[in-house]
C-alpha positions in Angstrom: -4.8 40.4 34.4 -4.9 37.8 31.6 -5.0 38.9 28.0 -8.4 39.5 26.5 -9.7 36.7 24.3 -10.3 39.2 21.5 -6.5 39.7 21.2 -6.3 36.1 20.1 -8.5 36.7 17.1 -7.1 40.1 16.0 -5.6 40.2 12.5 -1.8 40.1 12.5 -0.1 43.4 12.1 2.0 43.4 9.0 5.2 45.4 9.1 5.7 47.5 6.1 9.3 48.1 5.2 10.3 51.8 5.4 10.4 53.7 2.1 13.9 53.9 0.7 15.5 57.2 1.5 14.9 59.9 -1.0 17.9 61.1 -2.9 18.5 64.8 -3.7 17.7 64.0 -7.3 14.4 62.5 -6.4 13.5 65.6 -4.4 14.8 67.8 -7.3 12.7 66.0 -9.8 9.6 67.0 -7.9 10.7 70.6 -7.2 12.6 71.7 -10.4 9.8 74.2 -10.9 10.7 76.0 -7.6 10.3 79.8 -7.9 13.5 81.8 -8.4 13.2 85.1 -6.7 14.7 88.1 -8.5 18.2 89.1 -7.4 18.5 92.3 -5.3 21.9 93.3 -6.6 23.5 92.9 -10.0 26.5 91.0 -8.8 24.6 88.2 -6.9 23.5 85.9 -9.7 25.9 83.2 -8.7 24.6 83.3 -5.1 21.0 83.2 -6.3 21.7 80.2 -8.6 23.6 78.3 -6.0 20.9 79.0 -3.4 18.2 77.9 -5.8 20.1 74.6 -6.4 20.4 73.9 -2.7 16.6 74.6 -2.2 15.4 72.7 -5.2 17.4 69.6 -4.4 16.2 69.6 -0.8 19.7 69.8 0.5 18.9 73.0 2.2 15.3 73.9 1.4 15.3 77.0 3.7 18.7 78.3 2.5 19.0 82.0 2.6 21.0 83.8 0.0 23.0 85.7 2.7 24.2 82.5 4.3 25.1 80.9 0.9 27.1 84.1 0.0 29.2 83.5 3.1 29.5 79.7 2.2 30.7 80.8 -1.3 33.4 83.0 0.3 32.0 86.5 0.5 33.9 88.9 0.2 37.0 87.2 -1.3 35.2 84.8 -3.7 32.0 86.7 -4.5 31.7 90.5 -4.1 30.2 93.6 -5.7 33.3 94.3 -7.7 33.5 91.1 -9.8 30.5 89.0 -8.8 31.9 85.4 -8.6 35.7 85.7 -8.8 36.3 82.0 -9.3 33.9 79.2 -10.2 35.9 76.9 -7.8 34.2 78.9 -5.0 30.8 77.6 -6.1 32.1 74.0 -6.3 33.6 74.4 -2.8 30.3 75.8 -1.5 28.4 72.7 -2.8 31.0 70.5 -1.2 30.4 72.1 2.2 26.8 70.9 1.9 28.0 67.3 1.1 27.5 67.5 -2.7 30.0 66.3 -5.2 30.0 68.8 -8.1 32.1 69.2 -11.3 33.0 72.2 -13.4 32.9 71.6 -17.1 33.1 73.8 -20.2 30.2 72.6 -22.4 29.0 72.8 -25.9 25.3 72.6 -26.8 25.1 68.8 -26.9 26.8 68.4 -23.6 24.6 71.1 -21.9 21.5 69.3 -23.1 22.9 65.9 -21.9 23.7 67.3 -18.4 20.3 69.2 -18.1 18.5 65.9 -18.9 20.2 64.1 -16.1 21.2 66.5 -13.3 21.1 70.1 -12.1 23.6 72.7 -11.2 24.5 76.2 -12.3 25.2 77.4 -15.9 27.2 80.4 -16.8 28.6 82.0 -19.9 31.7 84.1 -19.5 30.4 86.2 -22.4 26.9 86.5 -21.0 28.3 87.2 -17.5 25.4 85.7 -15.7 24.6 82.5 -13.7 21.3 80.6 -13.7 20.1 77.4 -12.0 19.4 74.5 -14.4 15.9 73.1 -14.1 16.2 70.6 -17.0 14.9 70.6 -20.5 11.9 72.4 -21.9 10.8 70.0 -24.6 13.8 68.0 -26.1 16.0 70.8 -27.4 15.7 73.8 -25.1 17.4 74.4 -21.7 15.0 75.3 -18.9 16.6 77.6 -16.4 15.9 79.3 -13.1 16.9 82.9 -13.8 17.2 85.5 -11.1 17.4 88.3 -13.7 14.6 87.4 -16.1 15.2 89.0 -19.5 18.9 89.8 -18.9 20.5 90.0 -22.4 17.4 88.4 -23.9 17.2 85.2 -21.8 14.2 84.5 -19.6 13.6 81.0 -18.4 14.7 79.1 -21.5 17.9 79.0 -23.5 17.5 77.9 -27.1 20.2 76.7 -29.5 20.6 80.1 -31.3 21.1 82.0 -28.1 23.5 79.4 -26.8 25.5 79.6 -30.0 25.8 83.4 -29.8 28.3 82.8 -26.9 29.6 79.4 -28.1 32.8 78.4 -26.3 32.0 80.5 -23.2 29.6 78.2 -21.4 30.5 76.6 -18.1 28.3 74.2 -16.2 28.8 73.4 -12.5 26.9 70.1 -12.3 26.0 67.8 -9.4 26.9 64.2 -9.4 24.3 61.7 -8.3 
């Protein structure tokens, strides 16, 4: 059968180039307000924070805390006796998901700088708690995803005065992008 004459007069189909692949940071930028469910056990804050990061970045949007606990090394690296035994275990967990992460002791200025440009998990060895980092609230307040809201006076923001109470004890596990 010969082609229909109407096909000769149809407008050309323009190919649209595919959208560039979305990076984890692009996804995170749209999902940094993702809900952080409360932790079920007092020793699981590091697991909760790491799970939140994996979900909020889109690396593993359906990550379950139980599976992340095993990826972090339960029971040798994270357990009811000590919580997270070694921050390197969190770094290794992120690496298993293809993320390049760094552990850095931070002061206030560096914490703000990192929160402005990336995400990860923040911990104070004096506060003894981990939170996910959403970014900044305004220009001078850390915005965090806290699985134990109100623990030692911190809800979803960390201000300068609170940070300084435990100055020298803050560690940031941040993602490279």
